[in-house]
PDBQT receptor file of N, H, CA, C and O in Angstrom, charges set to zero:
ATOM      1  N   UNK A   1      95.465 147.610 152.506  1.00  0.00    +0.000 N 
ATOM      2  CA  UNK A   1      94.897 146.755 151.483  1.00  0.00    +0.000 C 
ATOM      3  C   UNK A   1      94.789 145.339 152.052  1.00  0.00    +0.000 C 
ATOM      4  O   UNK A   1      95.672 144.869 152.769  1.00  0.00    +0.000 OA
ATOM      5  N   UNK A   2      93.698 144.685 151.715  1.00  0.00    +0.000 N 
ATOM      6  H   UNK A   2      92.981 145.067 151.132  1.00  0.00    +0.000 HD
ATOM      7  CA  UNK A   2      93.481 143.337 152.222  1.00  0.00    +0.000 C 
ATOM      8  C   UNK A   2      94.402 142.343 151.512  1.00  0.00    +0.000 C 
ATOM      9  O   UNK A   2      94.876 142.590 150.403  1.00  0.00    +0.000 OA
ATOM     10  N   UNK A   3      94.635 141.246 152.162  1.00  0.00    +0.000 N 
ATOM     11  H   UNK A   3      94.251 141.045 153.063  1.00  0.00    +0.000 HD
ATOM     12  CA  UNK A   3      95.521 140.209 151.629  1.00  0.00    +0.000 C 
ATOM     13  C   UNK A   3      95.002 139.664 150.299  1.00  0.00    +0.000 C 
ATOM     14  O   UNK A   3      95.786 139.424 149.380  1.00  0.00    +0.000 OA
ATOM     15  N   UNK A   4      93.702 139.470 150.192  1.00  0.00    +0.000 N 
ATOM     16  H   UNK A   4      93.065 139.665 150.938  1.00  0.00    +0.000 HD
ATOM     17  CA  UNK A   4      93.119 138.945 148.952  1.00  0.00    +0.000 C 
ATOM     18  C   UNK A   4      93.341 139.901 147.784  1.00  0.00    +0.000 C 
ATOM     19  O   UNK A   4      93.613 139.467 146.664  1.00  0.00    +0.000 OA
ATOM     20  N   UNK A   5      93.227 141.182 148.043  1.00  0.00    +0.000 N 
ATOM     21  H   UNK A   5      93.006 141.535 148.953  1.00  0.00    +0.000 HD
ATOM     22  CA  UNK A   5      93.430 142.175 146.989  1.00  0.00    +0.000 C 
ATOM     23  C   UNK A   5      94.880 142.188 146.522  1.00  0.00    +0.000 C 
ATOM     24  O   UNK A   5      95.151 142.318 145.328  1.00  0.00    +0.000 OA
ATOM     25  N   UNK A   6      95.800 142.055 147.454  1.00  0.00    +0.000 N 
ATOM     26  H   UNK A   6      95.580 141.950 148.424  1.00  0.00    +0.000 HD
ATOM     27  CA  UNK A   6      97.218 142.016 147.085  1.00  0.00    +0.000 C 
ATOM     28  C   UNK A   6      97.509 140.778 146.249  1.00  0.00    +0.000 C 
ATOM     29  O   UNK A   6      98.255 140.848 145.272  1.00  0.00    +0.000 OA
ATOM     30  N   UNK A   7      96.926 139.651 146.626  1.00  0.00    +0.000 N 
ATOM     31  H   UNK A   7      96.320 139.594 147.420  1.00  0.00    +0.000 HD
ATOM     32  CA  UNK A   7      97.138 138.411 145.867  1.00  0.00    +0.000 C 
ATOM     33  C   UNK A   7      96.594 138.548 144.450  1.00  0.00    +0.000 C 
ATOM     34  O   UNK A   7      97.261 138.143 143.498  1.00  0.00    +0.000 OA
ATOM     35  N   UNK A   8      95.417 139.100 144.293  1.00  0.00    +0.000 N 
ATOM     36  H   UNK A   8      94.875 139.429 145.066  1.00  0.00    +0.000 HD
ATOM     37  CA  UNK A   8      94.824 139.286 142.967  1.00  0.00    +0.000 C 
ATOM     38  C   UNK A   8      95.657 140.266 142.143  1.00  0.00    +0.000 C 
ATOM     39  O   UNK A   8      95.896 140.032 140.959  1.00  0.00    +0.000 OA
ATOM     40  N   UNK A   9      96.100 141.365 142.762  1.00  0.00    +0.000 N 
ATOM     41  H   UNK A   9      95.905 141.556 143.724  1.00  0.00    +0.000 HD
ATOM     42  CA  UNK A   9      96.888 142.359 142.046  1.00  0.00    +0.000 C 
ATOM     43  C   UNK A   9      98.219 141.773 141.573  1.00  0.00    +0.000 C 
ATOM     44  O   UNK A   9      98.597 141.961 140.417  1.00  0.00    +0.000 OA
ATOM     45  N   UNK A  10      98.919 141.079 142.436  1.00  0.00    +0.000 N 
ATOM     46  H   UNK A  10      98.612 140.926 143.375  1.00  0.00    +0.000 HD
ATOM     47  CA  UNK A  10     100.200 140.473 142.074  1.00  0.00    +0.000 C 
ATOM     48  C   UNK A  10      99.999 139.386 141.030  1.00  0.00    +0.000 C 
ATOM     49  O   UNK A  10     100.822 139.231 140.127  1.00  0.00    +0.000 OA
ATOM     50  N   UNK A  11      98.923 138.639 141.145  1.00  0.00    +0.000 N 
ATOM     51  H   UNK A  11      98.255 138.764 141.878  1.00  0.00    +0.000 HD
ATOM     52  CA  UNK A  11      98.626 137.590 140.156  1.00  0.00    +0.000 C 
ATOM     53  C   UNK A  11      98.348 138.172 138.778  1.00  0.00    +0.000 C 
ATOM     54  O   UNK A  11      98.851 137.666 137.775  1.00  0.00    +0.000 OA
ATOM     55  N   UNK A  12      97.552 139.229 138.727  1.00  0.00    +0.000 N 
ATOM     56  H   UNK A  12      97.144 139.639 139.543  1.00  0.00    +0.000 HD
ATOM     57  CA  UNK A  12      97.244 139.864 137.448  1.00  0.00    +0.000 C 
ATOM     58  C   UNK A  12      98.493 140.473 136.821  1.00  0.00    +0.000 C 
ATOM     59  O   UNK A  12      98.717 140.336 135.618  1.00  0.00    +0.000 OA
ATOM     60  N   UNK A  13      99.303 141.145 137.632  1.00  0.00    +0.000 N 
ATOM     61  H   UNK A  13      99.121 141.257 138.609  1.00  0.00    +0.000 HD
ATOM     62  CA  UNK A  13     100.544 141.715 137.109  1.00  0.00    +0.000 C 
ATOM     63  C   UNK A  13     101.502 140.615 136.655  1.00  0.00    +0.000 C 
ATOM     64  O   UNK A  13     102.204 140.781 135.658  1.00  0.00    +0.000 OA
ATOM     65  N   UNK A  14     101.537 139.522 137.361  1.00  0.00    +0.000 N 
ATOM     66  H   UNK A  14     100.967 139.388 138.171  1.00  0.00    +0.000 HD
ATOM     67  CA  UNK A  14     102.392 138.400 136.975  1.00  0.00    +0.000 C 
ATOM     68  C   UNK A  14     101.981 137.795 135.641  1.00  0.00    +0.000 C 
ATOM     69  O   UNK A  14     102.830 137.446 134.822  1.00  0.00    +0.000 OA
ATOM     70  N   UNK A  15     100.663 137.672 135.424  1.00  0.00    +0.000 N 
ATOM     71  H   UNK A  15      99.973 137.956 136.090  1.00  0.00    +0.000 HD
ATOM     72  CA  UNK A  15     100.175 137.133 134.160  1.00  0.00    +0.000 C 
ATOM     73  C   UNK A  15     100.530 138.065 133.008  1.00  0.00    +0.000 C 
ATOM     74  O   UNK A  15     100.979 137.606 131.957  1.00  0.00    +0.000 OA
ATOM     75  N   UNK A  16     100.334 139.366 133.193  1.00  0.00    +0.000 N 
ATOM     76  H   UNK A  16      99.970 139.739 134.046  1.00  0.00    +0.000 HD
ATOM     77  CA  UNK A  16     100.642 140.339 132.145  1.00  0.00    +0.000 C 
ATOM     78  C   UNK A  16     102.134 140.334 131.827  1.00  0.00    +0.000 C 
ATOM     79  O   UNK A  16     102.518 140.358 130.658  1.00  0.00    +0.000 OA
ATOM     80  N   UNK A  17     102.976 140.303 132.859  1.00  0.00    +0.000 N 
ATOM     81  H   UNK A  17     102.663 140.283 133.809  1.00  0.00    +0.000 HD
ATOM     82  CA  UNK A  17     104.418 140.289 132.647  1.00  0.00    +0.000 C 
ATOM     83  C   UNK A  17     104.847 138.995 131.959  1.00  0.00    +0.000 C 
ATOM     84  O   UNK A  17     105.714 139.023 131.085  1.00  0.00    +0.000 OA
ATOM     85  N   UNK A  18     104.260 137.878 132.333  1.00  0.00    +0.000 N 
ATOM     86  H   UNK A  18     103.556 137.856 133.043  1.00  0.00    +0.000 HD
ATOM     87  CA  UNK A  18     104.611 136.592 131.718  1.00  0.00    +0.000 C 
ATOM     88  C   UNK A  18     104.236 136.578 130.240  1.00  0.00    +0.000 C 
ATOM     89  O   UNK A  18     105.020 136.111 129.414  1.00  0.00    +0.000 OA
ATOM     90  N   UNK A  19     103.058 137.079 129.893  1.00  0.00    +0.000 N 
ATOM     91  H   UNK A  19     102.421 137.458 130.565  1.00  0.00    +0.000 HD
ATOM     92  CA  UNK A  19     102.638 137.115 128.489  1.00  0.00    +0.000 C 
ATOM     93  C   UNK A  19     103.532 138.059 127.686  1.00  0.00    +0.000 C 
ATOM     94  O   UNK A  19     103.936 137.734 126.569  1.00  0.00    +0.000 OA
ATOM     95  N   UNK A  20     103.840 139.220 128.249  1.00  0.00    +0.000 N 
ATOM     96  H   UNK A  20     103.512 139.484 129.156  1.00  0.00    +0.000 HD
ATOM     97  CA  UNK A  20     104.714 140.171 127.555  1.00  0.00    +0.000 C 
ATOM     98  C   UNK A  20     106.111 139.581 127.364  1.00  0.00    +0.000 C 
ATOM     99  O   UNK A  20     106.706 139.743 126.298  1.00  0.00    +0.000 OA
ATOM    100  N   UNK A  21     106.637 138.906 128.371  1.00  0.00    +0.000 N 
ATOM    101  H   UNK A  21     106.154 138.774 129.236  1.00  0.00    +0.000 HD
ATOM    102  CA  UNK A  21     107.961 138.287 128.263  1.00  0.00    +0.000 C 
ATOM    103  C   UNK A  21     107.963 137.178 127.222  1.00  0.00    +0.000 C 
ATOM    104  O   UNK A  21     108.935 137.024 126.483  1.00  0.00    +0.000 OA
ATOM    105  N   UNK A  22     106.887 136.407 127.157  1.00  0.00    +0.000 N 
ATOM    106  H   UNK A  22     106.097 136.532 127.757  1.00  0.00    +0.000 HD
ATOM    107  CA  UNK A  22     106.790 135.332 126.164  1.00  0.00    +0.000 C 
ATOM    108  C   UNK A  22     106.844 135.892 124.747  1.00  0.00    +0.000 C 
ATOM    109  O   UNK A  22     107.604 135.403 123.910  1.00  0.00    +0.000 OA
ATOM    110  N   UNK A  23     106.034 136.924 124.477  1.00  0.00    +0.000 N 
ATOM    111  H   UNK A  23     105.417 137.321 125.156  1.00  0.00    +0.000 HD
ATOM    112  CA  UNK A  23     106.021 137.485 123.126  1.00  0.00    +0.000 C 
ATOM    113  C   UNK A  23     107.316 138.232 122.811  1.00  0.00    +0.000 C 
ATOM    114  O   UNK A  23     107.752 138.227 121.661  1.00  0.00    +0.000 OA
ATOM    115  N   UNK A  24     107.938 138.869 123.793  1.00  0.00    +0.000 N 
ATOM    116  H   UNK A  24     107.583 138.872 124.728  1.00  0.00    +0.000 HD
ATOM    117  CA  UNK A  24     109.226 139.516 123.585  1.00  0.00    +0.000 C 
ATOM    118  C   UNK A  24     110.286 138.480 123.225  1.00  0.00    +0.000 C 
ATOM    119  O   UNK A  24     111.083 138.696 122.311  1.00  0.00    +0.000 OA
ATOM    120  N   UNK A  25     110.298 137.357 123.939  1.00  0.00    +0.000 N 
ATOM    121  H   UNK A  25     109.652 137.181 124.682  1.00  0.00    +0.000 HD
ATOM    122  CA  UNK A  25     111.221 136.274 123.629  1.00  0.00    +0.000 C 
ATOM    123  C   UNK A  25     110.951 135.709 122.237  1.00  0.00    +0.000 C 
ATOM    124  O   UNK A  25     111.879 135.412 121.485  1.00  0.00    +0.000 OA
ATOM    125  N   UNK A  26     109.677 135.565 121.909  1.00  0.00    +0.000 N 
ATOM    126  H   UNK A  26     108.923 135.807 122.521  1.00  0.00    +0.000 HD
ATOM    127  CA  UNK A  26     109.312 135.017 120.598  1.00  0.00    +0.000 C 
ATOM    128  C   UNK A  26     109.776 135.940 119.473  1.00  0.00    +0.000 C 
ATOM    129  O   UNK A  26     110.252 135.457 118.446  1.00  0.00    +0.000 OA
ATOM    130  N   UNK A  27     109.649 137.237 119.642  1.00  0.00    +0.000 N 
ATOM    131  H   UNK A  27     109.262 137.630 120.476  1.00  0.00    +0.000 HD
ATOM    132  CA  UNK A  27     110.092 138.198 118.632  1.00  0.00    +0.000 C 
ATOM    133  C   UNK A  27     111.610 138.146 118.465  1.00  0.00    +0.000 C 
ATOM    134  O   UNK A  27     112.115 138.242 117.346  1.00  0.00    +0.000 OA
ATOM    135  N   UNK A  28     112.328 137.995 119.555  1.00  0.00    +0.000 N 
ATOM    136  H   UNK A  28     111.918 137.917 120.464  1.00  0.00    +0.000 HD
ATOM    137  CA  UNK A  28     113.784 137.986 119.479  1.00  0.00    +0.000 C 
ATOM    138  C   UNK A  28     114.346 136.686 118.905  1.00  0.00    +0.000 C 
ATOM    139  O   UNK A  28     115.463 136.685 118.387  1.00  0.00    +0.000 OA
ATOM    140  N   UNK A  29     113.605 135.586 118.985  1.00  0.00    +0.000 N 
ATOM    141  H   UNK A  29     112.698 135.587 119.406  1.00  0.00    +0.000 HD
ATOM    142  CA  UNK A  29     114.143 134.300 118.560  1.00  0.00    +0.000 C 
ATOM    143  C   UNK A  29     113.555 133.794 117.246  1.00  0.00    +0.000 C 
ATOM    144  O   UNK A  29     113.959 132.733 116.771  1.00  0.00    +0.000 OA
ATOM    145  N   UNK A  30     112.617 134.517 116.650  1.00  0.00    +0.000 N 
ATOM    146  H   UNK A  30     112.288 135.379 117.036  1.00  0.00    +0.000 HD
ATOM    147  CA  UNK A  30     112.019 134.035 115.397  1.00  0.00    +0.000 C 
ATOM    148  C   UNK A  30     113.043 134.167 114.273  1.00  0.00    +0.000 C 
ATOM    149  O   UNK A  30     113.805 135.133 114.221  1.00  0.00    +0.000 OA
ATOM    150  N   UNK A  31     113.049 133.182 113.375  1.00  0.00    +0.000 N 
ATOM    151  H   UNK A  31     112.430 132.397 113.417  1.00  0.00    +0.000 HD
ATOM    152  CA  UNK A  31     113.965 133.224 112.245  1.00  0.00    +0.000 C 
ATOM    153  C   UNK A  31     113.410 134.168 111.187  1.00  0.00    +0.000 C 
ATOM    154  O   UNK A  31     112.221 134.102 110.875  1.00  0.00    +0.000 OA
ATOM    155  N   UNK A  32     114.235 135.036 110.633  1.00  0.00    +0.000 N 
ATOM    156  H   UNK A  32     115.200 135.089 110.887  1.00  0.00    +0.000 HD
ATOM    157  CA  UNK A  32     113.726 135.973 109.622  1.00  0.00    +0.000 C 
ATOM    158  C   UNK A  32     113.348 135.249 108.338  1.00  0.00    +0.000 C 
ATOM    159  O   UNK A  32     114.014 134.301 107.924  1.00  0.00    +0.000 OA
ATOM    160  N   UNK A  33     112.276 135.708 107.722  1.00  0.00    +0.000 N 
ATOM    161  H   UNK A  33     111.735 136.479 108.058  1.00  0.00    +0.000 HD
ATOM    162  CA  UNK A  33     111.854 135.134 106.450  1.00  0.00    +0.000 C 
ATOM    163  C   UNK A  33     112.753 135.679 105.342  1.00  0.00    +0.000 C 
ATOM    164  O   UNK A  33     113.088 136.864 105.346  1.00  0.00    +0.000 OA
ATOM    165  N   UNK A  34     113.144 134.835 104.404  1.00  0.00    +0.000 N 
ATOM    166  H   UNK A  34     112.872 133.873 104.401  1.00  0.00    +0.000 HD
ATOM    167  CA  UNK A  34     113.954 135.353 103.296  1.00  0.00    +0.000 C 
ATOM    168  C   UNK A  34     113.110 136.236 102.385  1.00  0.00    +0.000 C 
ATOM    169  O   UNK A  34     112.075 135.811 101.872  1.00  0.00    +0.000 OA
ATOM    170  N   UNK A  35     113.557 137.442 102.196  1.00  0.00    +0.000 N 
ATOM    171  H   UNK A  35     114.398 137.787 102.613  1.00  0.00    +0.000 HD
ATOM    172  CA  UNK A  35     112.820 138.362 101.337  1.00  0.00    +0.000 C 
ATOM    173  C   UNK A  35     113.366 138.263  99.926  1.00  0.00    +0.000 C 
ATOM    174  O   UNK A  35     114.580 138.196  99.734  1.00  0.00    +0.000 OA
ATOM    175  N   UNK A  36     112.493 138.253  98.945  1.00  0.00    +0.000 N 
ATOM    176  H   UNK A  36     111.507 138.307  99.101  1.00  0.00    +0.000 HD
ATOM    177  CA  UNK A  36     112.983 138.173  97.569  1.00  0.00    +0.000 C 
ATOM    178  C   UNK A  36     113.699 139.463  97.175  1.00  0.00    +0.000 C 
ATOM    179  O   UNK A  36     113.263 140.561  97.520  1.00  0.00    +0.000 OA
ATOM    180  N   UNK A  37     114.780 139.312  96.461  1.00  0.00    +0.000 N 
ATOM    181  H   UNK A  37     115.134 138.420  96.180  1.00  0.00    +0.000 HD
ATOM    182  CA  UNK A  37     115.539 140.458  95.986  1.00  0.00    +0.000 C 
ATOM    183  C   UNK A  37     115.065 140.789  94.588  1.00  0.00    +0.000 C 
ATOM    184  O   UNK A  37     115.373 140.071  93.637  1.00  0.00    +0.000 OA
ATOM    185  N   UNK A  38     114.321 141.867  94.458  1.00  0.00    +0.000 N 
ATOM    186  H   UNK A  38     114.071 142.450  95.231  1.00  0.00    +0.000 HD
ATOM    187  CA  UNK A  38     113.745 142.202  93.161  1.00  0.00    +0.000 C 
ATOM    188  C   UNK A  38     114.804 142.635  92.168  1.00  0.00    +0.000 C 
ATOM    189  O   UNK A  38     114.576 142.597  90.959  1.00  0.00    +0.000 OA
ATOM    190  N   UNK A  39     115.956 143.047  92.663  1.00  0.00    +0.000 N 
ATOM    191  H   UNK A  39     116.141 143.078  93.645  1.00  0.00    +0.000 HD
ATOM    192  CA  UNK A  39     117.013 143.501  91.757  1.00  0.00    +0.000 C 
ATOM    193  C   UNK A  39     117.894 142.356  91.261  1.00  0.00    +0.000 C 
ATOM    194  O   UNK A  39     118.573 142.498  90.245  1.00  0.00    +0.000 OA
ATOM    195  N   UNK A  40     117.892 141.236  91.956  1.00  0.00    +0.000 N 
ATOM    196  H   UNK A  40     117.340 141.120  92.781  1.00  0.00    +0.000 HD
ATOM    197  CA  UNK A  40     118.742 140.133  91.509  1.00  0.00    +0.000 C 
ATOM    198  C   UNK A  40     118.280 139.574  90.173  1.00  0.00    +0.000 C 
ATOM    199  O   UNK A  40     119.084 139.020  89.423  1.00  0.00    +0.000 OA
ATOM    200  N   UNK A  41     117.000 139.710  89.865  1.00  0.00    +0.000 N 
ATOM    201  H   UNK A  41     116.346 140.160  90.474  1.00  0.00    +0.000 HD
ATOM    202  CA  UNK A  41     116.487 139.231  88.579  1.00  0.00    +0.000 C 
ATOM    203  C   UNK A  41     116.857 140.181  87.446  1.00  0.00    +0.000 C 
ATOM    204  O   UNK A  41     116.797 139.790  86.280  1.00  0.00    +0.000 OA
ATOM    205  N   UNK A  42     117.234 141.403  87.755  1.00  0.00    +0.000 N 
ATOM    206  H   UNK A  42     117.283 141.720  88.702  1.00  0.00    +0.000 HD
ATOM    207  CA  UNK A  42     117.526 142.405  86.734  1.00  0.00    +0.000 C 
ATOM    208  C   UNK A  42     119.017 142.712  86.640  1.00  0.00    +0.000 C 
ATOM    209  O   UNK A  42     119.397 143.762  86.122  1.00  0.00    +0.000 OA
ATOM    210  N   UNK A  43     119.868 141.808  87.134  1.00  0.00    +0.000 N 
ATOM    211  H   UNK A  43     119.559 140.955  87.554  1.00  0.00    +0.000 HD
ATOM    212  CA  UNK A  43     121.300 142.074  87.131  1.00  0.00    +0.000 C 
ATOM    213  C   UNK A  43     121.871 142.181  85.716  1.00  0.00    +0.000 C 
ATOM    214  O   UNK A  43     122.823 142.929  85.490  1.00  0.00    +0.000 OA
ATOM    215  N   UNK A  44     121.302 141.445  84.768  1.00  0.00    +0.000 N 
ATOM    216  H   UNK A  44     120.529 140.838  84.951  1.00  0.00    +0.000 HD
ATOM    217  CA  UNK A  44     121.846 141.463  83.423  1.00  0.00    +0.000 C 
ATOM    218  C   UNK A  44     121.331 142.631  82.588  1.00  0.00    +0.000 C 
ATOM    219  O   UNK A  44     121.846 142.870  81.496  1.00  0.00    +0.000 OA
ATOM    220  N   UNK A  45     120.338 143.359  83.068  1.00  0.00    +0.000 N 
ATOM    221  H   UNK A  45     119.920 143.165  83.955  1.00  0.00    +0.000 HD
ATOM    222  CA  UNK A  45     119.789 144.501  82.343  1.00  0.00    +0.000 C 
ATOM    223  C   UNK A  45     120.587 145.747  82.732  1.00  0.00    +0.000 C 
ATOM    224  O   UNK A  45     120.671 146.092  83.911  1.00  0.00    +0.000 OA
ATOM    225  N   UNK A  46     121.167 146.414  81.743  1.00  0.00    +0.000 N 
ATOM    226  H   UNK A  46     121.099 146.133  80.786  1.00  0.00    +0.000 HD
ATOM    227  CA  UNK A  46     121.997 147.574  82.058  1.00  0.00    +0.000 C 
ATOM    228  C   UNK A  46     121.313 148.893  81.752  1.00  0.00    +0.000 C 
ATOM    229  O   UNK A  46     121.671 149.912  82.342  1.00  0.00    +0.000 OA
ATOM    230  N   UNK A  47     120.351 148.911  80.858  1.00  0.00    +0.000 N 
ATOM    231  H   UNK A  47     120.060 148.083  80.379  1.00  0.00    +0.000 HD
ATOM    232  CA  UNK A  47     119.697 150.184  80.521  1.00  0.00    +0.000 C 
ATOM    233  C   UNK A  47     118.289 150.204  81.098  1.00  0.00    +0.000 C 
ATOM    234  O   UNK A  47     117.694 149.160  81.367  1.00  0.00    +0.000 OA
ATOM    235  N   UNK A  48     117.782 151.386  81.278  1.00  0.00    +0.000 N 
ATOM    236  H   UNK A  48     118.265 152.234  81.060  1.00  0.00    +0.000 HD
ATOM    237  CA  UNK A  48     116.493 151.602  81.898  1.00  0.00    +0.000 C 
ATOM    238  C   UNK A  48     115.366 151.396  80.897  1.00  0.00    +0.000 C 
ATOM    239  O   UNK A  48     115.479 151.737  79.719  1.00  0.00    +0.000 OA
ATOM    240  N   UNK A  49     114.276 150.827  81.404  1.00  0.00    +0.000 N 
ATOM    241  H   UNK A  49     114.185 150.550  82.360  1.00  0.00    +0.000 HD
ATOM    242  CA  UNK A  49     113.120 150.618  80.530  1.00  0.00    +0.000 C 
ATOM    243  C   UNK A  49     112.162 151.770  80.670  1.00  0.00    +0.000 C 
ATOM    244  O   UNK A  49     111.962 152.288  81.768  1.00  0.00    +0.000 OA
ATOM    245  N   UNK A  50     111.553 152.186  79.540  1.00  0.00    +0.000 N 
ATOM    246  H   UNK A  50     111.716 151.764  78.648  1.00  0.00    +0.000 HD
ATOM    247  CA  UNK A  50     110.542 153.236  79.560  1.00  0.00    +0.000 C 
ATOM    248  C   UNK A  50     109.171 152.608  79.771  1.00  0.00    +0.000 C 
ATOM    249  O   UNK A  50     108.842 151.590  79.161  1.00  0.00    +0.000 OA
ATOM    250  N   UNK A  51     108.392 153.215  80.625  1.00  0.00    +0.000 N 
ATOM    251  H   UNK A  51     108.660 154.041  81.120  1.00  0.00    +0.000 HD
ATOM    252  CA  UNK A  51     107.045 152.687  80.892  1.00  0.00    +0.000 C 
ATOM    253  C   UNK A  51     106.027 153.363  80.043  1.00  0.00    +0.000 C 
ATOM    254  O   UNK A  51     104.841 153.047  80.134  1.00  0.00    +0.000 OA
TER     255      UNK A  51
């Protein structure tokens, strides 16, 4: 394989690995969004409602 081809191949693989590592890091470090607890609003209701 020619030197230019090796440089292009390693460069392309490096870019793909860098982008994948960036998004993997971003997924691991993102703060979770607080999800609303639908049951916390119904804590005082003890019997079931009929629909």
